[in-house]
N, C-alpha and C positions, 0 to 999 in steps of 0.2 A: 064587366064590373070591376076588374082589376086594372083596366086601362087608365082611369084617372089617377089611381094611386101610383102606378108605374110612371106616368108622365110627371107627376109631382116629384117623385124620387129622382128622376133623371134631371129635372129642372134644378132641384136643390143641389145635386151633385155638380152640375155645370156651374152654378153660381159659386159654390165653394171652391171649385177648381180655378175659376177665373180670379176670385179674390185671393186665393192662396198664391197664385202665380204673380200677383201684383203686390206682394206683401212689402210694407215699408216699416223700417225700424229706425230709431234715432238714439244715439248716445250723446247726452248733454254733459258738458264739463264746464266748470266756472271757477273763478278766483275773485276775491273782493266781495263786497256787499252790494247786492242789487240796489239800483237807485242811486248809487254814488259814482263819482268820476273814476274811481279805481276799479269798478266792476268790468270784468271781461268774461265772455263765455264762447264756447264753440259747440256747435251742433253737427255731429257727424251722421249723415243720413245714408242708409243702405236701402236699395230697392232691388228686388229680385236677385239678392245675393251679391250685388255690385255696389261700390261707392257711388252714390247718386248726387249728393250735394254736401257742401260744408259751409255753414254759416258762422260768422264771427260777429258777436255783439259786444259793444263797448260803450262806456261813458254814461253820462246823465245829462240830458235825456239820451236814452239808448239809441245808438245807431247800429244798423245791421248791414253787413256786406257779405257777399257770397265769394267764397274762395274757390280756387281750382285745386283739385287733387292732382299732385304731381308725381305720384308713384312711391313705391317702397324703396327704402334706402337705409343704409346703416349710419349711425351717428356715433363716432368714437367706439366702434365695434358693437354697439347696441342696436337691436332692431328698431327701425324708425320709419317714418314716411314724411313726405314733403307736402306742404300746401303753399299756394301762391296767391298773392293779391293781384289785381288787374295791373298794378304798377310794376309787377315783376318781382316784388319783394318776396323772398322765400323764408318760410319758417319750417323748422324740423319739429315733428311731434314724436316724442319718445315715451312709450309706455313704461312706467316704473311701478311695479306691483299693482295697486289699484288707482294710481294717479297718472296724469300725463305731464311730462315736462315739455314745455314749448319754448324753443329758442331760435334766434337768428344766427347763433354762433358768435355774436359780438356783444352787444349791450343788452339785448332783450332776452330774459329768461324767467319764466314763471312756472309754478306748479299749479295744475288745475285738478280739481276733485269732481267726482260725479255730482251732478246737479239734479236733485229731485224735482220733478214736474208733476204736480197733481194736487189733490185736495189737502188742505191744512186745517186741522181742528174741525174736521167734518164739513168744511166749506170749500167750494170750488169743484172743478170737474177733473176726471181722470184723463191723463195723456195716454191715449191708446197706443200710438207708435213708440212711446218712450221706453227705454230699457227700464226694467222694474227695479233694479238695484245696481250697485257698483260692479258686482261680478258680471252681470249680464252685459253691462255697458262695455267693460273691458273685453269681454268675449267678442262682442260685435267689432270692436276696434281691431283686435288681433286677427280675427278670421277674415275681415273684409278690407282692411286698409294696409296691413303689413304684408300681405301676400299678393297684392295686385300691382300691375303696371298701368300707367295712364293710357 
């Protein structure tokens, strides 16, 4: 009589364990206004506690490219990490309070703020893997990108 209930409990525990072990989160940051030529955004993906992917979106219409995580590094004595384009161009990402400064050390330097992804005015769908707020996004960045080597 208790066997079906026990099997159900074990099945649910297995499902929860598998989904918990494959947990994905993303911290999105942007600058400029979406839909304009000056819009830029980064998506920093974490899977199973490790940097998984970095996306860079820019322009109008929006183009998306995947960047390579190139490890933790300091930038002018501040904690930072590097990302690379397939062309080899390297950018430094420097957390500053709740924002990210992104620079190539020469001409390119922008400040990115946490980007909300979800319903607006009661319309749209929730972004399940997205960081819920700017504090959680920065926590993901600091915990998973500042302490890792490629």
